[in-house]
N, C-alpha and C positions, 0 to 999 in steps of 0.2 A: 573550485572541484575537488581538492583532494580534501577538504573540511566536510564535504556534506559525505565524499566516500567515508571518513575517521565516522561518523556520527552512526551513520547506519550498521555500520561494522558493532558498533558499540550495543545499539539498539536491538539485534540479531543476537547478537550473545548472551543479553540479557533475558530471550526465551520470550519477549512479550511484544508477541506480533500475534499478524491472523491464522498462520498455520499451523496453529495449534490448536486448532479443533476442538480440544476437550478442556481448554482450560477455562473458570469463571470469568464471565461479563466481557467473552466475546465479541457479541455486538458491540458494548460500548467500544472493544479494542477495535474493531471495521471503521464506527465512527472517525478514532483519532486515529488511524491508518489512513486515511480518505481528509485528515484536519478536516473535518465538520464534529458540526451537530447534531445531536438527536432533533428530530423534528423538522428536515428538510428534506423538500419533494422529488422524484422522480430523476424529475428536470434537473434541476441543483446536483446531484448526486451523479450525474452521467457528465453535467460539465465540470465536475471536478476530478472526475476519474479522468475523462482524456487531458486534463491539462497534468495532472500527475502521472500519468504515463507518458506524453512528451518530454516531462522534463527528467523522466526516468529511462529515458530510452537507452538499450544497451551501446548504441553505435554512440551516444554520447558519450560515452564512458572508454569506449577501442581504447584511447591511448595513454589509460591508465594500467597502471601493474594492479590487473584482479578488479578491477573498476566493471569492468561487462562482467563479469561472473554475479558482483553484488548488484550491480543492475536489471539483470537479469530475473535471480530473485528477488529483489523489491515490487516487481512488472508482475511479478506472480504471486505476491503478498496484496497489492494493489486487486488484481483480478480476484482475486479469492474474496479480500473485503466488500468491492463492487456486487461481487453478485449475490453474498450474501449477505448487504443491504436489502439487493431487488429482492428475495426473497422473504426477507423478514419485510418489509412494505407492502408486501401482497403480486408485486410487481412483473413474478415469474414467475 
């Protein structure tokens, strides 16, 4: 769990995440954030989003210092990526 927290902190600190809406290559970052390759259908997108949301649920990180705050931020990123890809795929 601690390694997962450190990895997310490093990724966020790098500034390469979907909450930077003006970042060039945003769609490719959304796919990467959801651990998907371009070309997936909306059903696979939804399955992966739900799986990652369960994995990064803030309650799972509550016992770790700063973990709940970090998990909340990751959940927000996942939601931005999911909604952005739905719109990109014309599903929204």
